[in-house]
FIROMI-5367 format. One line per 10 residues: number of its first residue (from 1); their letters; for each residue x, y, z of N, C-alpha, C. Coordinates in steps of 0.2 Angstrom, whole numbers, plus 5000, padded with zeros to 4 digits. Each point is the difference from the previous one (the first is absolute). Example, Ala and Ser with C-alpha at 12.3 -4.5 7.8 and 13.67 -1.06 7.14 Angstrom:
<nodes>
1> as> 5066,4972,5039,4996,5006,5000,5004,5006,5000 | 4998,5005,4996,5004,5006,5001,4996,5005,5003
</nodes>
This chain:
<nodes>
1> mitnplfyaa> 5004,4991,5000,4993,5006,5000,5006,5009,5001 | 4999,5005,4997,5004,5005,4999,5001,5006,5005 | 5003,5000,5003,5002,5004,5008,5001,5007,5000 | 5004,5005,4996,5001,5007,5000,4991,5002,4999 | 5003,5006,5004,4992,5004,5002,5002,5007,4995 | 5006,4998,4996,4995,5007,4994,4996,4994,4997 | 4999,4994,4996,4995,4996,4998,4994,5003,5001 | 4999,4997,5005,4994,5002,5003,4999,5007,5000 | 5001,5005,4999,5000,5006,5001,4996,5004,4993 | 5004,4995,4997,4996,5003,4993,4993,4994,4999
11> aipaitlmgl> 5002,4990,5003,4992,4995,4998,4994,5004,5004 | 5004,5001,5005,4993,5003,5004,4993,5006,4995 | 5002,5003,5001,4997,5008,4995,4998,4992,4993 | 5003,4997,4995,4999,4996,4994,4996,4998,5005 | 5001,4996,5003,4994,4994,5000,4993,5003,5001 | 5000,5007,5008,4994,5006,5000,4996,4998,4991 | 5005,5005,4996,4996,5004,4994,4997,4993,4995 | 5004,4993,5003,4998,4995,4996,4991,4996,5004 | 5002,5000,5006,4994,5000,5003,4993,5006,4998 | 5002,5005,5000,4995,5005,4998,4997,4998,4990
21> akggfsglgl> 5002,4997,4999,5002,4997,4993,4994,4996,4998 | 5003,4995,5005,4995,4994,5001,4993,5002,5004 | 4999,5007,5002,4997,5000,5006,4994,5004,4995 | 5002,5001,4995,4993,5004,4992,5005,5006,4998 | 5008,5003,5003,5001,5003,4997,5006,5003,4994 | 4996,4997,4994,5004,4997,4996,5004,5004,4998 | 5007,4996,4999,5006,5005,4997,5004,5002,5007 | 4999,4999,5007,5007,5004,5001,5005,4992,5004 | 4994,4994,4998,5008,4995,4997,5005,5002,4998 | 5000,5003,4995,5006,5001,4996,5005,5003,5001
31> lslplmalvv> 4998,5003,5005,5006,5005,5004,5004,4998,5005 | 4999,4992,5000,5003,4996,5008,5007,4997,4994 | 5000,4996,4994,5004,4997,4996,5007,5004,5001 | 4999,5008,5000,5006,5007,4997,5003,5002,5006 | 4994,4997,5007,5001,5003,5006,5009,4990,5002 | 4997,4997,5002,5004,4995,5001,5005,5001,4997 | 4998,5001,4993,5006,4998,4996,5007,5003,5002 | 4996,5006,5001,5006,5005,5006,5007,4994,5004 | 4997,4999,5004,5001,4994,5004,5006,4995,4999 | 4998,4997,4994,4996,4992,4997,5003,5000,4993
41> spvqaaaitl> 5001,4994,4995,4999,5002,4994,4993,4999,5000 | 4998,5003,4992,4994,4999,4999,4998,4993,4999 | 5002,4994,4997,4998,4994,5000,5000,4997,5009 | 5003,5002,5005,5001,4997,5004,4992,5004,5004 | 5000,5007,4998,4991,5003,5004,4994,4998,4996 | 5002,4996,4996,4993,4996,4994,5000,4995,5004 | 5005,4997,5003,4997,4993,5002,5001,4999,5005 | 5000,5006,5006,5000,4999,5006,4991,5002,5000 | 4998,5007,4996,4992,5003,4999,4993,4992,4999 | 5005,4998,4993,4998,4994,5000,4995,4996,5004
51> pilivqdvvs> 5003,4996,5004,4998,5001,5009,4993,5000,5003 | 5003,5006,4999,4995,5007,5008,4995,5002,4994 | 4998,5000,4991,4995,5003,4999,4996,4992,5000 | 5002,4997,4999,4996,4990,5002,4996,5001,5008 | 5005,5002,5004,4994,5004,5006,4996,5003,5000 | 5005,5004,4999,4992,5009,4998,4995,4998,4995 | 5001,4995,4996,4994,4997,4994,4994,4996,5006 | 5005,4999,5003,4993,4995,5005,4996,5008,5005 | 5005,5001,5001,4993,5007,5002,4997,5003,4996 | 5003,5002,4994,4994,5003,4998,4994,4996,4997
61> vwayrytwdk> 5002,4992,4998,4994,5000,4998,4996,4997,5005 | 5002,4999,5003,4994,4997,5006,4995,5007,5001 | 5002,5006,5001,5000,5006,5001,4992,5003,4996 | 5003,5000,4994,4997,4997,4992,4995,4997,4998 | 5001,4992,5002,4998,4994,5001,4993,4997,4995 | 4993,5006,5000,4994,5000,4999,5001,5004,4996 | 5006,5005,4997,4997,5006,4998,5004,4999,4994 | 5001,4997,4993,5006,5000,4994,4997,4996,4995 | 4999,5003,4996,4995,5001,4992,5007,4990,4995 | 4997,4993,4999,5002,4997,5000,5000,4996,4994
71> rnvvllvaga> 4999,5007,4995,5000,4998,4990,5008,5004,5001 | 5000,5005,5002,5008,5004,5001,5005,4996,5002 | 5001,4997,5003,5001,4995,5009,5004,4994,4992 | 4996,4998,4996,5000,4989,4997,5004,5009,4991 | 5000,5006,4998,5001,5002,4997,5004,5002,4998 | 5005,5002,5007,5004,5001,5000,5009,4996,5001 | 4994,4995,5006,5006,4994,5004,5002,4994,4992 | 4993,5002,4997,5002,4997,4991,5008,5000,4996 | 4999,5010,4998,5005,5000,4998,5006,5002,5005 | 5001,5002,5007,5007,5002,5003,5004,4994,5002
81> isgiltgyll> 4994,4992,4999,5006,4993,5000,5004,5003,4994 | 4996,5000,4994,5009,5000,4996,5002,5006,4999 | 4998,5005,5003,5003,5007,5000,5005,4997,5006 | 5002,4999,5003,5004,4997,5005,5005,4995,4999 | 4996,4995,4996,5005,4993,4994,5004,5005,4998 | 4999,5007,4995,5003,5004,4994,5006,5002,5004 | 4998,5004,5006,5006,5002,5005,5005,4994,5000 | 4995,4997,5004,5005,4996,5001,5008,4997,4997 | 4996,4999,4991,5004,4997,4996,5005,5006,4998 | 4997,5008,5001,5004,5006,4997,5004,5004,5004
91> aaqvsdaaik> 5000,4998,5007,5003,5000,5005,5006,5004,4997 | 5006,4996,5000,5007,5004,4998,4999,5004,4991 | 4993,4999,4996,5001,5004,4997,4995,5007,4997 | 4998,4999,5005,4994,5007,5000,5006,5004,5004 | 4996,5008,5000,5003,5005,5003,4995,4999,5005 | 5005,5002,5008,4992,5003,5005,5003,5008,4998 | 5003,5004,4998,4997,5005,4999,4997,5003,4994 | 5000,4996,4995,4993,4999,4996,4995,4999,5000 | 5000,4995,5004,4993,5000,5001,4996,5005,5007 | 5005,5001,5003,4997,5006,5005,4998,5009,4997
101> lavgvisvaf> 5004,4997,4994,4999,5010,4998,4993,4998,4993 | 4999,4996,5000,4994,4999,4993,4994,5001,5005 | 5004,4992,5007,4992,5000,5006,4997,5009,5001 | 5003,5001,5002,5003,5009,5002,4996,5005,4997 | 5001,5001,4992,4999,5003,4996,4989,4998,4998 | 5001,4993,5001,4994,4997,4997,4993,5004,5006 | 5005,4998,5007,4996,5001,5006,4996,5009,5000 | 5004,5004,5000,5001,5005,4997,4996,5003,4998 | 5000,4998,4993,4995,5001,4995,4996,5001,5001 | 4995,4993,5003,4995,4997,4998,4999,5005,5008
111> airrmalers> 5002,4998,5007,4996,5006,5004,4999,5006,4998 | 5004,5003,4996,4998,5010,4998,4992,4998,4999 | 5004,4994,4992,4991,5001,4996,4996,5000,5004 | 4999,4993,5005,4994,4998,5004,4999,5008,5001 | 5004,5001,5007,4997,5006,5003,4996,5005,4994 | 5003,5003,4994,4998,5005,4998,4993,4999,4997 | 4998,4990,4997,4993,4999,4999,4996,4998,5005 | 5002,5001,5007,4996,4998,5004,4997,5007,5001 | 5005,5008,5001,4999,5004,5002,4994,5004,4993 | 4999,4997,4994,4996,5002,4996,4993,5002,5000
121> atppeaapad> 4997,5004,4997,4993,4998,4999,4996,4995,5001 | 5005,4995,4995,4996,4995,4999,5004,4994,5001 | 5000,4997,5008,5007,4994,5001,4995,4996,4996 | 5008,4993,5000,4999,4992,4996,4996,4998,5006 | 4997,4997,4996,4999,4994,5003,5001,4995,5001 | 4996,4996,5003,5004,4993,5008,5005,4996,4992 | 5006,4999,4996,5000,4994,4999,5001,4991,5004 | 4997,4998,4993,4999,4992,5003,5005,4997,5001 | 5002,4993,5004,5004,4996,5000,5003,4995,4997 | 5001,5002,4992,5000,4996,4996,5010,4996,4997
131> tprglfwgwv> 4999,4992,4999,5004,4999,4998,5004,4999,4997 | 5001,5004,4994,5006,5002,4997,5009,5004,5005 | 4995,5003,5002,4998,5005,5003,5004,5001,5007 | 4996,4993,5004,5005,4999,5005,5003,4995,5000 | 5001,4996,4995,5006,4998,4999,5006,5004,4997 | 4997,5003,4996,5008,5004,5000,5004,5004,5004 | 4994,5004,5004,5003,5003,5007,5000,4998,5007 | 4999,4991,4998,5004,4994,5006,5008,4999,4997 | 5000,5001,4994,5004,4998,4997,5007,5002,5003 | 4999,5008,4998,5004,5006,5002,4999,5001,5009
141> tgftsmiaha> 4996,4999,5003,5002,5000,5005,5006,4995,5005 | 4997,4993,4998,5005,4993,5001,5009,5002,4997 | 4999,5001,4995,5006,5004,4997,5004,5004,5005 | 4996,5008,5001,5005,5004,5002,4999,4998,5006 | 4997,4995,5004,5001,4999,5006,5008,4995,5001 | 5000,4997,4995,5003,4994,5000,5009,5006,5002 | 4999,5002,4994,5007,5002,5000,5002,5009,5001 | 4995,5006,5002,4999,5005,5002,4994,5003,5008 | 4998,4993,5002,4996,5001,5006,4996,5004,4996 | 4996,4999,4997,4997,5010,4997,4992,4998,4998
151> ggppfqiyvm> 4997,4992,5004,4995,5000,4995,4995,5003,5004 | 5000,5005,5005,4995,5002,5002,4999,5004,4992 | 5001,5008,4997,4997,5002,4996,4997,4996,4994 | 5004,4996,4997,4994,4996,4997,4992,4996,5000 | 5000,4999,5007,4994,4998,5003,4998,5004,5002 | 5000,5007,5000,4994,5005,5001,4999,5005,4995 | 5006,5000,4994,4996,5001,4993,4998,4995,4996 | 4998,4994,5002,4995,4997,4998,4994,4998,5005 | 4997,5003,5007,4995,4997,5004,4998,5006,5002 | 5004,5008,5000,4997,5005,5001,4995,5004,4996
161> pqklprdvfv> 4998,4999,4993,4997,5003,4996,4990,4994,5001 | 5003,4996,5001,4994,4996,5003,4995,5001,5006 | 5003,5007,5003,4995,5004,5004,4999,4999,5007 | 5004,4992,5001,4998,4995,5006,4997,5002,5007 | 4999,4999,5003,4997,5003,5008,5008,4998,5005 | 5001,5008,5001,5008,4999,5006,5000,4995,5001 | 4994,4996,5004,5004,4993,5004,5002,4994,4995 | 4997,4998,4996,5001,4997,4992,5005,5001,5000 | 5000,5007,4996,5008,5000,4998,5006,4997,5004 | 4999,5004,5004,5006,4996,5006,5002,4993,5001
171> gtgavlfaiv> 4992,4998,5000,5004,4992,5001,5000,4997,4997 | 4998,5000,4993,5002,4996,4993,5007,5003,5002 | 5004,5005,5001,5008,5000,4997,5002,4998,5007 | 4999,5000,5007,4998,4993,5004,5004,4994,4996 | 4994,4997,4998,5000,4991,4999,5005,5000,4993 | 5000,5006,4998,5002,4997,4993,5008,5001,5001 | 5003,5003,5004,5009,5004,5001,5001,4990,5007 | 4994,5000,5002,5000,4993,5005,5003,4993,4997 | 4996,5001,4992,5001,4994,4999,5006,4999,4994 | 5002,5009,4998,5009,4998,4997,5004,5000,5002
181> nwikvppyva> 5000,5007,5009,5005,4997,5002,5003,4990,4998 | 4993,4996,5005,5002,4992,5001,5002,5001,4994 | 4998,5001,4994,5003,4998,4993,5007,5001,5000 | 5001,5005,5004,5010,5002,4994,5004,4996,5008 | 4994,4999,5006,5009,4998,5003,5003,4994,4995 | 4996,4993,5000,5004,4997,4995,5005,4999,4993 | 5004,5006,4996,5003,5007,4996,5001,5002,5009 | 5003,5003,5003,5001,5002,5006,5004,4995,5002 | 5001,4994,5001,5004,4993,5003,5002,4999,4999 | 4999,4997,4992,5006,5001,4993,5002,5007,4997
191> lgqlttenla> 5000,5003,5004,5006,5005,5000,5003,4998,5004 | 5000,4998,5007,5005,4998,5004,4999,5009,5002 | 4995,5001,5004,4999,5008,5003,4996,4999,5004 | 4994,4994,5005,5001,4999,5004,5002,4996,5007 | 5007,5003,5003,5004,4998,5003,4997,5000,5007 | 5005,4996,5005,4997,5001,5007,5002,5009,5003 | 5004,5002,4997,5000,5006,5001,4997,5004,5000 | 4995,4999,4993,4994,5006,4998,4994,4996,5005 | 5002,4996,4998,4992,4996,5007,4997,5003,5004 | 5009,4999,5005,4999,5003,5007,5001,5006,4999
201> taaalfpvai> 5004,5007,4998,4996,5004,5000,4995,5003,4997 | 4996,4996,4997,4992,5002,4999,4995,4998,5003 | 5001,4995,5004,4996,4997,5007,5001,5005,5004 | 5009,5003,5003,4999,5006,5005,4997,5004,4997 | 4994,5004,4992,4998,5004,5000,4993,5000,4999 | 4996,4992,5004,4995,4999,4996,4996,5004,5007 | 5002,5002,5005,4995,5003,5005,4999,5007,4997 | 5005,5005,4996,4999,5008,4996,4996,4997,4995 | 5000,4994,4996,4997,4999,4994,4991,5000,5002 | 4997,4995,5004,4996,5000,5005,4996,5006,5001
211> astwagvllv> 5001,5003,5003,4999,5006,5003,5000,5003,4995 | 5004,5004,4996,4998,5006,4995,4997,4998,4993 | 5000,4994,5001,4990,4997,4996,4995,5000,5002 | 4998,4999,5007,4995,5001,5002,5001,5007,5002 | 5007,5005,5002,4996,5008,4999,4998,5000,4993 | 5003,4999,4994,4996,5002,4993,4992,5000,4998 | 4999,4993,5004,4994,4998,4999,4995,5002,5004 | 5000,5006,5005,5001,5005,5006,4995,5004,4997 | 5007,5004,4996,4999,5006,4997,4998,5002,4993 | 4998,4994,4997,4997,4998,4996,4994,4999,4999
221> rrvsgqsfyt> 4997,5000,5003,4994,4998,5003,4999,5010,5003 | 5001,5000,5002,4999,5010,5001,4999,5003,4993 | 5004,4998,4995,4996,5003,4996,4997,4999,4996 | 4994,5004,4997,4997,5002,4996,5000,4995,4992 | 4998,4998,4998,5001,4998,4992,5002,5003,4995 | 4996,5007,5002,5004,5006,4995,5008,5000,4996 | 4998,5004,5010,5008,5002,5003,5007,4994,5000 | 4998,4992,4999,5003,4995,5001,5002,5004,4992 | 4997,4997,4996,5000,4999,4991,5005,5006,5000 | 4997,5005,5000,5006,5009,5000,5008,4997,5003
231> avyillvlvg> 4999,4995,5007,5007,5001,5001,5006,4994,4996 | 4996,4997,4998,5003,4993,4996,5002,5003,4995 | 4995,5004,4997,5004,5002,4993,5006,5006,5004 | 4999,5004,5003,5008,5003,5003,5005,4996,4999 | 4999,4995,5005,5004,4995,5003,5002,4998,4991 | 4998,4999,4997,5001,4995,4994,5005,5005,4993 | 4995,5008,5003,5006,5005,4998,5007,4999,5001 | 5002,5001,5008,5005,5002,5002,5002,4993,5002 | 5001,4990,4999,5000,4996,4999,5002,4998,4991 | 4999,5003,4997,5001,5004,4995,5008,5002,4995
241> akliydgasa> 4998,5004,5006,5008,5006,5000,5004,4996,5002 | 4998,4996,5002,5006,4998,5008,5005,4996,4992 | 4993,4995,5000,5005,4994,4995,5004,5005,4994 | 4994,5006,4999,5006,5001,4991,5007,5005,5004 | 5000,5002,5004,5008,5003,5004,5002,4993,5003 | 5000,4995,5000,5005,4992,5001,5002,4999,4994 | 4995,4998,4996,5004,5000,4993,5002,5002,4997 | 4999,5007,5002,5003,5005,4991,5007,5001,5004 | 4999,5001,5009,5008,5001,5000,5006,4993,5001 | 4997,4993,5000,5000,4997,5000,5006,4996,4995
251> lv> 4994,5002,4992,5002,5000,4994,5007,5006,4996 | 4998,5007,5002,5007,5003,4999,5009,4998,5003
</nodes>
């Protein structure tokens, strides 16, 4: 287990952000890996966070177990399986920075366009959950989650136009990523990342992970549906900008 106090000084805020994201404030978790990467390698940071995400998934799925959309989850998981497999097979060939840059640009453009449409005189009708888009964005979600740990924005791009009730939107994401994270375990094992040290370090952070996820659930339920969606669009712009910065910086 890692014993360096500096690691925990970065890891505890990072895990707290992950918990708030799992509780419903989608996007905040994307700031976690960069924080932890200040004190350990990005690869080790990703390996430590995977077991923590799985523990947080238990809390979020339990909290939203009655409010999630089965059709969306089935479509997205079907696409995500092939996306994770693609990411595993191409991990050595695909540029993490290029993926972050592309996802960031798409996320910012989508969020700004949707915010403009929602504030227009005739806001768009809710889009249905359809098979081609669900499979495609599921694939993108799985691929970006495996390569760059950036599966949240593609999920949001597909689901947000459906204008689901707040808790259904959050619950659908909770169930989806709970499944996706378990699917990612075999590739992580095959890549030799789930070492005893990483697993023990993750276990030491479980109390923070559980408490912060419950805090996220409680805070989200205090926010109205309209305010929640506005907050998610703003977070999507900020997260997209962060991805653009990270990707562009690494490519320069």
